[in-house]
DRENDO-1510 file (C-alpha; in Angstrom, 1 decimal, always signed):
<recs>
REC; n; res; u; v; w
REC; 1; UNK; +39.4; +28.1; +89.5 .
REC; 2; UNK; +36.8; +27.5; +86.8 .
REC; 3; UNK; +33.8; +29.8; +86.1 .
REC; 4; UNK; +31.5; +27.6; +88.0 .
REC; 5; UNK; +33.7; +27.8; +91.1 .
REC; 6; UNK; +34.1; +31.5; +90.7 .
REC; 7; UNK; +30.4; +32.1; +90.5 .
REC; 8; UNK; +29.4; +29.7; +93.2 .
REC; 9; UNK; +27.9; +31.5; +96.2 .
REC; 10; UNK; +26.4; +30.2; +99.5 .
REC; 11; UNK; +23.0; +31.6; +98.5 .
REC; 12; UNK; +23.1; +29.5; +95.3 .
REC; 13; UNK; +24.0; +26.5; +97.5 .
REC; 14; UNK; +20.8; +27.2; +99.5 .
REC; 15; UNK; +18.9; +27.5; +96.2 .
REC; 16; UNK; +20.1; +24.1; +95.0 .
REC; 17; UNK; +19.4; +22.6; +98.3 .
REC; 18; UNK; +15.8; +23.8; +98.0 .
REC; 19; UNK; +15.5; +22.4; +94.5 .
REC; 20; UNK; +17.0; +19.0; +95.4 .
REC; 21; UNK; +14.7; +18.8; +98.5 .
REC; 22; UNK; +11.7; +19.5; +96.3 .
REC; 23; UNK; +12.7; +16.9; +93.8 .
REC; 24; UNK; +13.2; +14.4; +96.6 .
REC; 25; UNK; +9.8; +15.2; +98.0 .
REC; 26; UNK; +8.2; +14.8; +94.6 .
REC; 27; UNK; +9.8; +11.4; +94.3 .
REC; 28; UNK; +8.5; +10.4; +97.7 .
REC; 29; UNK; +5.0; +11.6; +96.7 .
REC; 30; UNK; +5.2; +9.9; +93.4 .
REC; 31; UNK; +6.2; +6.7; +95.1 .
REC; 32; UNK; +3.2; +7.1; +97.4 .
REC; 33; UNK; +1.0; +7.8; +94.4 .
REC; 34; UNK; +2.3; +4.6; +92.7 .
REC; 35; UNK; +1.2; +2.7; +95.8 .
REC; 36; UNK; -2.3; +4.2; +95.3 .
REC; 37; UNK; -2.2; +3.2; +91.7 .
REC; 38; UNK; -1.6; -0.4; +92.4 .
REC; 39; UNK; -2.9; -0.6; +95.9 .
REC; 40; UNK; -4.2; -4.0; +96.7 .
REC; 41; UNK; -7.5; -2.5; +97.9 .
REC; 42; UNK; -8.3; -1.1; +94.4 .
REC; 43; UNK; -10.5; -3.2; +92.2 .
REC; 44; UNK; -12.3; -2.6; +88.9 .
REC; 45; UNK; -16.0; -2.5; +88.2 .
REC; 46; UNK; -17.6; -3.9; +85.0 .
REC; 47; UNK; -20.9; -3.3; +83.2 .
REC; 48; UNK; -21.5; -7.1; +83.5 .
REC; 49; UNK; -19.8; -10.2; +84.8 .
REC; 50; UNK; -20.8; -12.2; +81.7 .
REC; 51; UNK; -21.0; -11.2; +78.1 .
REC; 52; UNK; -23.5; -13.3; +76.2 .
REC; 53; UNK; -23.4; -13.8; +72.4 .
REC; 54; UNK; -26.5; -15.1; +70.5 .
REC; 55; UNK; -26.1; -18.1; +68.3 .
REC; 56; UNK; -23.6; -17.6; +65.6 .
REC; 57; UNK; -22.8; -19.8; +62.6 .
REC; 58; UNK; -19.5; -21.6; +62.5 .
REC; 59; UNK; -16.8; -19.7; +60.5 .
REC; 60; UNK; -18.8; -16.5; +60.6 .
REC; 61; UNK; -18.0; -13.8; +63.1 .
REC; 62; UNK; -20.5; -12.5; +65.6 .
REC; 63; UNK; -21.7; -9.0; +66.2 .
REC; 64; UNK; -19.4; -7.0; +68.5 .
REC; 65; UNK; -20.2; -6.8; +72.2 .
REC; 66; UNK; -18.9; -3.9; +74.4 .
REC; 67; UNK; -17.6; -4.1; +78.0 .
REC; 68; UNK; -17.0; -1.0; +80.0 .
REC; 69; UNK; -14.3; -1.1; +82.7 .
REC; 70; UNK; -14.7; +1.5; +85.4 .
REC; 71; UNK; -12.3; +3.0; +87.9 .
REC; 72; UNK; -14.6; +4.3; +90.7 .
REC; 73; UNK; -11.7; +5.4; +93.0 .
REC; 74; UNK; -10.0; +8.8; +93.6 .
REC; 75; UNK; -6.7; +7.7; +92.2 .
REC; 76; UNK; -5.4; +6.1; +89.0 .
REC; 77; UNK; -5.6; +2.4; +88.7 .
REC; 78; UNK; -3.0; +0.6; +86.6 .
REC; 79; UNK; -4.1; -2.8; +85.3 .
REC; 80; UNK; -1.0; -5.0; +85.0 .
REC; 81; UNK; -2.5; -7.2; +82.3 .
REC; 82; UNK; -5.6; -7.8; +80.4 .
REC; 83; UNK; -5.8; -11.1; +78.5 .
REC; 84; UNK; -8.0; -14.0; +77.3 .
REC; 85; UNK; -7.8; -17.1; +79.5 .
REC; 86; UNK; -7.8; -19.2; +76.3 .
REC; 87; UNK; -4.9; -17.4; +74.8 .
REC; 88; UNK; -4.1; -18.0; +71.2 .
REC; 89; UNK; -6.5; -20.9; +71.0 .
REC; 90; UNK; -9.5; -18.8; +72.0 .
REC; 91; UNK; -12.4; -18.4; +69.6 .
REC; 92; UNK; -12.9; -14.8; +70.9 .
REC; 93; UNK; -11.0; -11.7; +69.9 .
REC; 94; UNK; -10.6; -8.4; +71.7 .
REC; 95; UNK; -10.1; -4.7; +71.1 .
REC; 96; UNK; -8.7; -3.2; +74.3 .
REC; 97; UNK; -9.1; +0.6; +74.6 .
REC; 98; UNK; -9.0; +1.0; +70.8 .
REC; 99; UNK; -6.1; -1.4; +70.2 .
REC; 100; UNK; -6.8; -4.7; +68.5 .
REC; 101; UNK; -5.3; -7.7; +70.4 .
REC; 102; UNK; -6.0; -10.3; +73.0 .
REC; 103; UNK; -3.5; -9.0; +75.5 .
REC; 104; UNK; -2.5; -5.7; +76.9 .
REC; 105; UNK; -0.1; -4.6; +79.8 .
REC; 106; UNK; +0.0; -1.6; +82.1 .
REC; 107; UNK; -3.3; -0.1; +81.1 .
REC; 108; UNK; -4.0; +2.9; +83.3 .
REC; 109; UNK; -7.5; +4.2; +84.0 .
REC; 110; UNK; -7.7; +7.7; +85.5 .
REC; 111; UNK; -9.7; +8.4; +88.6 .
REC; 112; UNK; -13.5; +8.1; +88.0 .
REC; 113; UNK; -12.9; +7.2; +84.4 .
REC; 114; UNK; -13.3; +4.1; +82.2 .
REC; 115; UNK; -12.1; +2.2; +79.2 .
REC; 116; UNK; -13.9; +0.1; +76.6 .
REC; 117; UNK; -13.2; -3.5; +75.6 .
REC; 118; UNK; -14.9; -4.9; +72.4 .
REC; 119; UNK; -15.3; -8.6; +72.0 .
REC; 120; UNK; -16.2; -10.8; +69.0 .
REC; 121; UNK; -16.4; -14.6; +68.5 .
REC; 122; UNK; -15.9; -16.9; +65.6 .
REC; 123; UNK; -16.9; -20.5; +66.1 .
REC; 124; UNK; -14.9; -23.2; +64.4 .
REC; 125; UNK; -16.8; -26.0; +62.5 .
REC; 126; UNK; -17.5; -28.9; +64.8 .
REC; 127; UNK; -20.0; -30.8; +62.5 .
REC; 128; UNK; -22.6; -30.5; +65.2 .
REC; 129; UNK; -26.3; -30.2; +64.2 .
REC; 130; UNK; -27.1; -28.7; +67.6 .
REC; 131; UNK; -25.9; -25.4; +69.0 .
REC; 132; UNK; -22.6; -25.9; +70.8 .
REC; 133; UNK; -21.5; -23.8; +73.8 .
REC; 134; UNK; -18.3; -21.8; +73.5 .
REC; 135; UNK; -16.8; -20.0; +76.5 .
REC; 136; UNK; -13.8; -18.1; +77.7 .
REC; 137; UNK; -12.9; -15.3; +80.1 .
REC; 138; UNK; -11.2; -11.9; +80.1 .
REC; 139; UNK; -8.6; -11.8; +82.9 .
REC; 140; UNK; -7.8; -8.6; +84.7 .
REC; 141; UNK; -4.8; -8.5; +87.0 .
REC; 142; UNK; -4.3; -5.5; +89.2 .
REC; 143; UNK; -1.5; -5.7; +91.8 .
REC; 144; UNK; -2.1; -9.4; +92.4 .
REC; 145; UNK; -5.9; -9.1; +92.3 .
REC; 146; UNK; -7.4; -11.3; +89.6 .
REC; 147; UNK; -10.9; -10.4; +88.3 .
REC; 148; UNK; -12.7; -12.1; +85.4 .
REC; 149; UNK; -15.5; -11.4; +83.0 .
REC; 150; UNK; -17.0; -14.5; +81.3 .
REC; 151; UNK; -17.6; -14.8; +77.6 .
REC; 152; UNK; -20.3; -17.2; +76.5 .
REC; 153; UNK; -21.5; -18.0; +73.0 .
REC; 154; UNK; -23.5; -20.7; +71.1 .
REC; 155; UNK; -22.3; -21.8; +67.8 .
REC; 156; UNK; -24.2; -23.6; +65.0 .
REC; 157; UNK; -22.9; -25.6; +62.1 .
REC; 158; UNK; -24.7; -25.1; +58.8 .
REC; 159; UNK; -24.9; -26.1; +55.1 .
REC; 160; UNK; -23.1; -23.3; +53.3 .
REC; 161; UNK; -24.1; -22.3; +49.8 .
REC; 162; UNK; -21.6; -20.0; +48.3 .
REC; 163; UNK; -22.0; -18.2; +45.0 .
REC; 164; UNK; -19.6; -19.6; +42.4 .
REC; 165; UNK; -20.9; -18.0; +39.1 .
REC; 166; UNK; -20.5; -14.4; +38.2 .
REC; 167; UNK; -22.1; -13.0; +35.0 .
REC; 168; UNK; -22.7; -9.5; +33.9 .
REC; 169; UNK; -26.2; -8.3; +34.7 .
REC; 170; UNK; -26.9; -11.0; +37.2 .
REC; 171; UNK; -26.2; -11.3; +40.9 .
REC; 172; UNK; -23.6; -13.9; +42.0 .
REC; 173; UNK; -25.2; -17.3; +42.2 .
REC; 174; UNK; -24.8; -21.0; +42.7 .
REC; 175; UNK; -27.1; -23.6; +41.1 .
REC; 176; UNK; -28.4; -25.8; +43.9 .
REC; 177; UNK; -30.7; -27.9; +41.7 .
REC; 178; UNK; -29.6; -28.6; +38.1 .
REC; 179; UNK; -32.0; -29.4; +35.2 .
REC; 180; UNK; -34.1; -32.4; +36.0 .
REC; 181; UNK; -32.9; -32.7; +39.6 .
REC; 182; UNK; -35.1; -33.2; +42.6 .
REC; 183; UNK; -33.3; -31.8; +45.6 .
REC; 184; UNK; -34.5; -31.7; +49.3 .
REC; 185; UNK; -33.3; -29.3; +51.9 .
REC; 186; UNK; -33.7; -31.0; +55.2 .
REC; 187; UNK; -34.0; -29.6; +58.7 .
REC; 188; UNK; -30.9; -31.2; +60.2 .
REC; 189; UNK; -29.0; -27.9; +60.3 .
REC; 190; UNK; -29.5; -24.5; +58.8 .
REC; 191; UNK; -28.7; -23.4; +55.2 .
REC; 192; UNK; -26.6; -20.3; +54.9 .
REC; 193; UNK; -26.7; -18.6; +51.5 .
REC; 194; UNK; -24.2; -16.2; +50.1 .
REC; 195; UNK; -25.4; -14.9; +46.7 .
REC; 196; UNK; -28.4; -16.4; +45.0 .
REC; 197; UNK; -29.3; -20.1; +45.3 .
REC; 198; UNK; -30.8; -21.0; +41.9 .
REC; 199; UNK; -33.1; -23.8; +41.1 .
REC; 200; UNK; -32.7; -24.4; +37.3 .
REC; 201; UNK; -35.4; -25.2; +34.7 .
REC; 202; UNK; -37.3; -28.5; +35.2 .
REC; 203; UNK; -35.6; -28.9; +38.7 .
REC; 204; UNK; -37.5; -29.1; +42.0 .
REC; 205; UNK; -36.5; -27.9; +45.4 .
REC; 206; UNK; -38.3; -29.4; +48.3 .
REC; 207; UNK; -37.8; -27.8; +51.7 .
REC; 208; UNK; -38.7; -29.9; +54.7 .
REC; 209; UNK; -40.7; -28.7; +57.7 .
REC; 210; UNK; -38.7; -26.9; +60.3 .
REC; 211; UNK; -35.9; -26.0; +57.9 .
REC; 212; UNK; -34.1; -22.7; +58.5 .
REC; 213; UNK; -32.6; -20.7; +55.6 .
REC; 214; UNK; -30.5; -17.7; +56.3 .
REC; 215; UNK; -29.3; -15.2; +53.7 .
REC; 216; UNK; -26.4; -12.8; +53.6 .
REC; 217; UNK; -26.8; -9.3; +52.3 .
REC; 218; UNK; -28.0; -9.0; +48.7 .
REC; 219; UNK; -28.6; -12.8; +48.7 .
REC; 220; UNK; -31.8; -14.7; +47.9 .
REC; 221; UNK; -33.5; -17.8; +46.4 .
REC; 222; UNK; -34.3; -17.9; +42.7 .
REC; 223; UNK; -36.8; -20.4; +41.3 .
REC; 224; UNK; -36.0; -20.1; +37.5 .
REC; 225; UNK; -38.6; -20.5; +34.8 .
REC; 226; UNK; -39.8; -24.0; +34.4 .
REC; 227; UNK; -38.5; -24.9; +37.9 .
REC; 228; UNK; -40.5; -25.7; +41.0 .
REC; 229; UNK; -40.4; -25.1; +44.7 .
REC; 230; UNK; -42.3; -27.0; +47.5 .
REC; 231; UNK; -42.1; -25.5; +51.0 .
REC; 232; UNK; -43.6; -28.1; +53.3 .
REC; 233; UNK; -43.8; -26.3; +56.7 .
REC; 234; UNK; -46.3; -27.1; +59.4 .
REC; 235; UNK; -47.9; -25.0; +62.2 .
REC; 236; UNK; -45.5; -26.5; +64.8 .
REC; 237; UNK; -42.5; -26.6; +62.4 .
REC; 238; UNK; -42.7; -23.7; +59.9 .
REC; 239; UNK; -39.9; -23.1; +57.4 .
REC; 240; UNK; -38.0; -19.9; +58.3 .
REC; 241; UNK; -36.3; -17.5; +55.8 .
REC; 242; UNK; -34.3; -14.6; +57.3 .
REC; 243; UNK; -30.9; -12.9; +57.4 .
REC; 244; UNK; -27.8; -14.5; +58.8 .
REC; 245; UNK; -27.5; -12.2; +61.8 .
REC; 246; UNK; -29.1; -14.0; +64.7 .
REC; 247; UNK; -28.2; -11.5; +67.4 .
REC; 248; UNK; -31.2; -10.0; +69.2 .
REC; 249; UNK; -30.3; -6.5; +67.9 .
REC; 250; UNK; -30.9; -7.7; +64.3 .
REC; 251; UNK; -34.2; -9.4; +65.0 .
REC; 252; UNK; -36.4; -6.6; +63.5 .
REC; 253; UNK; -34.0; -4.9; +61.1 .
REC; 254; UNK; -35.5; -5.0; +57.6 .
REC; 255; UNK; -33.5; -5.3; +54.3 .
REC; 256; UNK; -30.9; -7.8; +55.6 .
REC; 257; UNK; -31.2; -9.9; +52.4 .
REC; 258; UNK; -32.8; -9.6; +49.0 .
REC; 259; UNK; -35.8; -11.8; +48.1 .
REC; 260; UNK; -37.4; -15.1; +47.0 .
REC; 261; UNK; -37.9; -14.8; +43.2 .
REC; 262; UNK; -40.2; -17.3; +41.6 .
REC; 263; UNK; -40.7; -17.4; +37.8 .
REC; 264; UNK; -43.4; -19.4; +35.9 .
REC; 265; UNK; -43.1; -23.1; +36.6 .
REC; 266; UNK; -43.9; -26.4; +35.0 .
REC; 267; UNK; -46.3; -27.2; +37.8 .
REC; 268; UNK; -47.7; -25.3; +40.8 .
REC; 269; UNK; -45.3; -23.8; +43.2 .
REC; 270; UNK; -46.3; -24.3; +46.8 .
REC; 271; UNK; -45.4; -22.4; +50.0 .
REC; 272; UNK; -47.1; -23.6; +53.2 .
REC; 273; UNK; -46.4; -22.5; +56.7 .
REC; 274; UNK; -43.4; -20.3; +56.1 .
REC; 275; UNK; -42.1; -17.3; +58.0 .
REC; 276; UNK; -40.3; -14.8; +55.7 .
REC; 277; UNK; -38.7; -11.9; +57.6 .
REC; 278; UNK; -36.4; -8.9; +57.2 .
REC; 279; UNK; -35.7; -8.9; +53.4 .
REC; 280; UNK; -35.9; -6.2; +50.8 .
REC; 281; UNK; -38.8; -8.0; +49.1 .
REC; 282; UNK; -40.5; -11.1; +50.6 .
REC; 283; UNK; -41.7; -12.9; +47.5 .
REC; 284; UNK; -41.5; -11.7; +43.9 .
REC; 285; UNK; -43.5; -13.7; +41.3 .
REC; 286; UNK; -42.8; -12.9; +37.7 .
REC; 287; UNK; -43.6; -14.5; +34.4 .
REC; 288; UNK; -40.6; -14.1; +32.2 .
REC; 289; UNK; -42.2; -15.4; +29.0 .
REC; 290; UNK; -45.6; -16.9; +28.2 .
REC; 291; UNK; -47.5; -18.1; +31.2 .
REC; 292; UNK; -47.4; -21.9; +31.6 .
REC; 293; UNK; -50.7; -21.9; +33.4 .
REC; 294; UNK; -49.3; -22.8; +36.8 .
REC; 295; UNK; -49.8; -20.8; +40.0 .
REC; 296; UNK; -48.3; -20.2; +43.4 .
REC; 297; UNK; -50.2; -21.7; +46.2 .
REC; 298; UNK; -49.3; -19.5; +49.2 .
REC; 299; UNK; -50.9; -20.6; +52.4 .
REC; 300; UNK; -50.5; -20.1; +56.2 .
REC; 301; UNK; -47.5; -17.8; +55.7 .
REC; 302; UNK; -46.1; -14.7; +57.4 .
REC; 303; UNK; -44.3; -12.1; +55.3 .
REC; 304; UNK; -43.0; -9.5; +57.7 .
REC; 305; UNK; -40.7; -6.5; +58.0 .
REC; 306; UNK; -39.8; -6.0; +54.4 .
REC; 307; UNK; -37.9; -2.9; +53.4 .
REC; 308; UNK; -39.9; -2.5; +50.2 .
REC; 309; UNK; -42.6; -5.1; +49.2 .
REC; 310; UNK; -44.1; -8.0; +51.0 .
REC; 311; UNK; -45.4; -9.6; +47.8 .
REC; 312; UNK; -44.6; -8.2; +44.4 .
REC; 313; UNK; -46.2; -9.9; +41.4 .
REC; 314; UNK; -46.0; -9.3; +37.6 .
REC; 315; UNK; -48.5; -11.2; +35.4 .
REC; 316; UNK; -48.8; -14.2; +37.7 .
REC; 317; UNK; -51.4; -16.4; +39.2 .
REC; 318; UNK; -51.6; -16.7; +43.0 .
REC; 319; UNK; -54.0; -18.4; +45.4 .
REC; 320; UNK; -53.3; -17.1; +48.9 .
REC; 321; UNK; -55.0; -17.9; +52.2 .
REC; 322; UNK; -54.3; -17.4; +55.9 .
REC; 323; UNK; -51.6; -14.8; +55.1 .
REC; 324; UNK; -50.2; -12.2; +57.4 .
REC; 325; UNK; -48.2; -9.5; +55.5 .
REC; 326; UNK; -47.2; -6.7; +57.7 .
REC; 327; UNK; -44.7; -3.8; +58.2 .
REC; 328; UNK; -43.5; -3.1; +54.7 .
REC; 329; UNK; -41.6; +0.0; +53.7 .
REC; 330; UNK; -43.6; +0.5; +50.4 .
REC; 331; UNK; -46.4; -2.0; +49.7 .
REC; 332; UNK; -47.5; -5.2; +51.3 .
REC; 333; UNK; -49.0; -6.5; +48.1 .
REC; 334; UNK; -48.2; -4.9; +44.7 .
REC; 335; UNK; -49.9; -6.5; +41.7 .
REC; 336; UNK; -48.6; -5.3; +38.3 .
REC; 337; UNK; -49.0; -6.2; +34.7 .
REC; 338; UNK; -52.2; -8.1; +35.5 .
REC; 339; UNK; -52.7; -11.7; +36.3 .
REC; 340; UNK; -55.1; -13.8; +38.3 .
REC; 341; UNK; -55.3; -13.6; +42.1 .
REC; 342; UNK; -57.4; -15.0; +44.9 .
REC; 343; UNK; -56.7; -14.0; +48.5 .
REC; 344; UNK; -58.8; -15.2; +51.4 .
REC; 345; UNK; -58.6; -14.8; +55.2 .
REC; 346; UNK; -55.6; -12.5; +54.9 .
REC; 347; UNK; -54.4; -9.8; +57.3 .
REC; 348; UNK; -52.5; -6.8; +55.8 .
REC; 349; UNK; -51.3; -4.6; +58.6 .
REC; 350; UNK; -48.8; -1.9; +57.7 .
REC; 351; UNK; -47.5; +0.4; +60.5 .
REC; 352; UNK; -44.0; +0.9; +59.0 .
REC; 353; UNK; -42.1; +3.4; +61.1 .
REC; 354; UNK; -38.5; +3.0; +60.0 .
REC; 355; UNK; -38.9; +5.8; +57.5 .
REC; 356; UNK; -41.7; +7.8; +55.8 .
REC; 357; UNK; -44.1; +5.7; +53.8 .
REC; 358; UNK; -46.3; +7.3; +51.1 .
REC; 359; UNK; -47.4; +4.3; +49.3 .
REC; 360; UNK; -50.6; +2.2; +50.0 .
REC; 361; UNK; -50.4; -1.3; +51.4 .
REC; 362; UNK; -52.3; -2.8; +48.5 .
REC; 363; UNK; -51.8; -1.7; +44.9 .
REC; 364; UNK; -53.5; -3.2; +41.9 .
REC; 365; UNK; -52.7; -2.5; +38.2 .
REC; 366; UNK; -52.6; -4.1; +34.8 .
REC; 367; UNK; -49.3; -2.6; +33.7 .
REC; 368; UNK; -45.7; -2.1; +34.7 .
REC; 369; UNK; -43.7; +1.0; +33.9 .
REC; 370; UNK; -40.0; +0.3; +33.4 .
REC; 371; UNK; -38.9; +3.9; +34.0 .
REC; 372; UNK; -35.2; +3.1; +33.6 .
REC; 373; UNK; -35.7; +2.0; +30.0 .
REC; 374; UNK; -38.9; +4.1; +29.4 .
REC; 375; UNK; -40.9; +1.0; +28.5 .
REC; 376; UNK; -44.5; +0.2; +29.6 .
REC; 377; UNK; -45.6; -3.4; +29.8 .
REC; 378; UNK; -49.3; -4.0; +29.8 .
REC; 379; UNK; -51.5; -7.0; +30.5 .
REC; 380; UNK; -54.9; -8.0; +31.7 .
REC; 381; UNK; -56.0; -8.2; +35.4 .
REC; 382; UNK; -58.5; -11.0; +35.0 .
REC; 383; UNK; -59.2; -11.3; +38.7 .
REC; 384; UNK; -58.0; -9.8; +41.9 .
REC; 385; UNK; -60.3; -11.1; +44.7 .
REC; 386; UNK; -59.9; -10.4; +48.4 .
REC; 387; UNK; -62.4; -12.2; +50.6 .
REC; 388; UNK; -62.7; -12.0; +54.4 .
REC; 389; UNK; -59.6; -9.9; +54.6 .
REC; 390; UNK; -58.3; -7.0; +56.7 .
REC; 391; UNK; -56.3; -4.2; +55.0 .
REC; 392; UNK; -55.3; -1.6; +57.5 .
REC; 393; UNK; -52.4; +0.6; +58.4 .
REC; 394; UNK; -51.1; +4.0; +59.4 .
REC; 395; UNK; -52.0; +5.9; +56.2 .
REC; 396; UNK; -55.4; +7.5; +55.4 .
REC; 397; UNK; -55.6; +5.4; +52.2 .
REC; 398; UNK; -54.2; +1.8; +52.2 .
REC; 399; UNK; -55.6; +0.8; +48.8 .
REC; 400; UNK; -54.9; +2.1; +45.3 .
REC; 401; UNK; -55.8; +0.9; +41.8 .
REC; 402; UNK; -54.7; +2.0; +38.4 .
REC; 403; UNK; -55.6; +0.9; +34.8 .
REC; 404; UNK; -54.6; +4.0; +32.9 .
REC; 405; UNK; -53.4; +2.1; +29.8 .
REC; 406; UNK; -56.7; +0.2; +29.3 .
REC; 407; UNK; -57.2; -3.6; +29.2 .
REC; 408; UNK; -59.1; -6.0; +31.5 .
REC; 409; UNK; -59.2; -4.7; +35.1 .
REC; 410; UNK; -61.3; -6.8; +37.4 .
REC; 411; UNK; -61.0; -6.7; +41.2 .
REC; 412; UNK; -63.3; -7.2; +44.2 .
REC; 413; UNK; -63.2; -6.8; +48.0 .
REC; 414; UNK; -65.7; -9.1; +49.5 .
REC; 415; UNK; -66.5; -9.0; +53.2 .
REC; 416; UNK; -63.4; -7.0; +54.0 .
REC; 417; UNK; -62.4; -4.4; +56.6 .
REC; 418; UNK; -60.6; -1.6; +54.7 .
REC; 419; UNK; -58.6; +1.6; +55.6 .
REC; 420; UNK; -59.3; +3.7; +52.5 .
REC; 421; UNK; -60.3; +7.2; +51.4 .
REC; 422; UNK; -61.8; +5.7; +48.2 .
REC; 423; UNK; -65.5; +5.7; +47.4 .
REC; 424; UNK; -66.6; +2.1; +48.2 .
REC; 425; UNK; -70.2; +2.4; +47.1 .
REC; 426; UNK; -69.7; +0.3; +43.9 .
REC; 427; UNK; -71.1; -3.0; +45.0 .
REC; 428; UNK; -69.3; -4.8; +42.2 .
REC; 429; UNK; -66.0; -3.7; +43.6 .
REC; 430; UNK; -66.8; -3.5; +47.3 .
REC; 431; UNK; -69.3; -6.1; +48.6 .
REC; 432; UNK; -70.3; -6.0; +52.3 .
REC; 433; UNK; -67.1; -4.1; +53.3 .
REC; 434; UNK; -66.4; -2.2; +56.5 .
REC; 435; UNK; -64.6; +1.1; +55.9 .
REC; 436; UNK; -62.2; +2.8; +58.3 .
REC; 437; UNK; -63.1; +0.8; +61.4 .
REC; 438; UNK; -60.1; +0.1; +63.7 .
REC; 439; UNK; -59.6; -3.7; +63.6 .
REC; 440; UNK; -58.2; -3.6; +67.1 .
REC; 441; UNK; -55.1; -5.7; +66.6 .
REC; 442; UNK; -53.7; -7.1; +69.9 .
REC; 443; UNK; -50.3; -5.5; +69.8 .
REC; 444; UNK; -48.7; -4.2; +66.6 .
REC; 445; UNK; -45.5; -3.3; +68.3 .
REC; 446; UNK; -44.6; -6.9; +68.7 .
REC; 447; UNK; -46.2; -8.0; +65.4 .
REC; 448; UNK; -49.2; -9.5; +67.1 .
REC; 449; UNK; -52.1; -9.1; +64.6 .
REC; 450; UNK; -54.6; -11.3; +66.3 .
REC; 451; UNK; -57.8; -9.3; +67.1 .
REC; 452; UNK; -59.5; -8.4; +70.3 .
REC; 453; UNK; -62.9; -9.5; +71.3 .
REC; 454; UNK; -64.3; -6.1; +70.7 .
REC; 455; UNK; -62.9; -5.9; +67.1 .
REC; 456; UNK; -65.4; -5.1; +64.3 .
REC; 457; UNK; -63.7; -7.9; +62.4 .
REC; 458; UNK; -65.1; -10.5; +64.8 .
REC; 459; UNK; -67.9; -12.7; +63.3 .
REC; 460; UNK; -68.0; -10.4; +60.2 .
REC; 461; UNK; -66.8; -12.9; +57.6 .
REC; 462; UNK; -68.7; -15.1; +55.2 .
REC; 463; UNK; -68.6; -18.9; +55.8 .
REC; 464; UNK; -68.6; -19.6; +52.0 .
REC; 465; UNK; -65.5; -17.5; +51.5 .
REC; 466; UNK; -63.7; -19.2; +54.4 .
REC; 467; UNK; -64.6; -22.8; +53.4 .
REC; 468; UNK; -61.2; -23.6; +51.8 .
REC; 469; UNK; -59.6; -22.5; +55.0 .
REC; 470; UNK; -61.4; -24.1; +58.0 .
REC; 471; UNK; -58.5; -23.4; +60.3 .
REC; 472; UNK; -56.8; -20.1; +60.8 .
REC; 473; UNK; -53.1; -19.2; +60.7 .
REC; 474; UNK; -52.7; -20.5; +64.3 .
REC; 475; UNK; -54.4; -23.7; +63.3 .
REC; 476; UNK; -57.5; -22.8; +65.3 .
REC; 477; UNK; -60.9; -23.9; +63.8 .
REC; 478; UNK; -63.1; -21.2; +62.3 .
REC; 479; UNK; -66.8; -21.3; +63.3 .
REC; 480; UNK; -69.9; -20.7; +61.3 .
REC; 481; UNK; -69.4; -16.9; +61.6 .
REC; 482; UNK; -65.7; -16.6; +60.7 .
REC; 483; UNK; -63.7; -13.5; +61.7 .
REC; 484; UNK; -62.0; -11.4; +59.1 .
REC; 485; UNK; -58.3; -11.8; +58.6 .
REC; 486; UNK; -55.8; -14.6; +59.2 .
REC; 487; UNK; -56.7; -15.1; +62.8 .
REC; 488; UNK; -59.9; -16.3; +64.4 .
REC; 489; UNK; -60.6; -14.7; +67.8 .
REC; 490; UNK; -59.9; -17.1; +70.6 .
REC; 491; UNK; -61.0; -16.0; +74.2 .
</recs>
């Protein structure tokens, strides 16, 4: 007899019977629990039955969308499979509960718990000028129950401009108009720019009305010295410059791309009816050598939501009218190293709230301090004229001037509404100006800088000043007593 047989005792037999009975009962209960897990009456709940993606460019991925899958029951639910209906041919990709992949099996959700599924879409080129619909579904199979969540996106083909030149000290760029070329960007489909699109000396870039130009991060448009740009927008078909992210969440995020940089040209540069949004700097004008006598004609244009400057200028000549420059992290207009400027019927509204702003909306100087190289560049500010303008914002003082290195320094605010702590009694500098009166913009939260009927800017302008601009930024006629700013009040 072995040791086991020797030590075997009836009480031990009872003990083992109890143990085996308990295990058997546990197996039965576990089997019952399994039925609760995959019971046919158990279904899932979702945050939405359709996930929508805003328009995305072909070959570029979208922003990520999140779907929450809930188990509202008192027992575990096991999802037999989660998959894309389109399978390997789908333009959508998934991340299921933290695991990348378009299919998962036996996914358990504890009682009253949830999991996340993240979805993205990349649209293949179809050579279509109009947005094309792309759709699929996420399939959830739970014990024979099939539930679906639809995926819907719109794709847009585009002209892609990809940087192909890399030189030390310069951003990556591609020359889109070589010397002597006359190039036109049409409105057939958007232009998507990675790096800088460069217009070389003696070349011209024409941009048709309704054209849409989208820039990737750190990208921009560079009109090199001796080159020329003509932006030919209209009220009904403006030219749009913005970042490449078209999803709603990115609509008002500043700093998504770099800037439009314009050097001195052989003839006048012209921008008419453009909307420039969400860059680091909207427009930077800069004379790199001796001025060629040309100017930038900047009319009927919105420069909005810039991380730093709306308009940054160094020793340039600009004629601007019917401009709205608003919501800039540093300055709406910064004039440095002098130059010659004439602004009429412009609205400067700066209520930047993404971070702390300590700089005024308008800054005028006849020098530029290169602090990195400890060099000061000086010039003459021959003229800085603001007529029938509104300059207002969230700071106590929205205007600053400086001529500490001497030189010509001439500026005037004529029939303007100003937010400033400066002394405005000098009639040569401030002529018929209104100080610290709320312009009563319609709704700054949605960038609506039209004025209300009770605004002090109403009927406060001078008709001689507004004569070059008989229509406002909305193409509404100005009357004999024009309002201040870019917009004429319309009941």
